[in-house]
C-alpha positions in Angstrom: 67.8 38.6 27.7 66.9 41.2 30.3 70.2 42.9 29.9 69.7 43.1 26.2 66.3 44.7 26.8 67.9 47.2 29.1 70.6 48.1 26.6 68.0 48.6 23.8 65.9 50.7 26.0 68.8 52.8 27.1 70.1 53.3 23.6 66.6 54.2 22.4 66.3 56.8 25.2 69.7 58.2 24.4 68.9 58.4 20.7 65.6 60.2 21.4 67.3 62.7 23.8 70.0 63.4 21.2 67.5 63.8 18.4 65.7 66.4 20.6 68.8 68.2 21.7 70.2 68.6 18.2 66.8 69.3 16.8 67.0 66.6 14.1 63.4 65.5 14.8 60.5 67.4 16.3 59.9 66.6 20.0 56.6 64.8 19.3 58.0 62.7 16.5 61.1 61.7 18.5 59.1 60.6 21.5 56.6 58.6 19.5 59.4 57.1 17.4 61.2 56.0 20.6 58.0 54.4 21.9 57.4 52.6 18.6 60.9 51.2 18.7 60.3 49.8 22.2 57.0 48.3 21.2 58.3 46.7 18.0 61.4 45.4 19.8 59.1 43.7 22.3 60.6 45.7 25.2 57.1 46.8 26.2 53.7 45.9 25.0 51.3 48.3 23.3 49.0 48.0 26.4 51.8 49.1 28.7 52.6 52.0 26.4 48.9 53.1 26.4 48.8 52.7 30.2 51.8 54.9 30.7 50.4 57.6 28.4 47.0 57.5 30.1 48.6 58.0 33.5 50.3 61.3 32.5 48.1 63.6 30.4 50.2 66.6 31.3 53.4 65.0 29.9 51.6 64.2 26.7 50.3 67.7 26.5 53.9 69.0 26.7 54.8 66.7 23.7 52.0 68.0 21.6 52.6 71.7 22.3 
């Protein structure tokens, strides 16, 4: 099961990076969509996602710029 979680997380990361590189989605939308996929797939909890965001305000500021 952990391998499946790693595969889903890796594919989500790759998809977000490709969406950003080819400019099919705005950077902010792609990042939040990737996070939502991980939350809905139960790879990470909403609490963990909020904790990661709260630890790096500067990264979030780059997404919103």
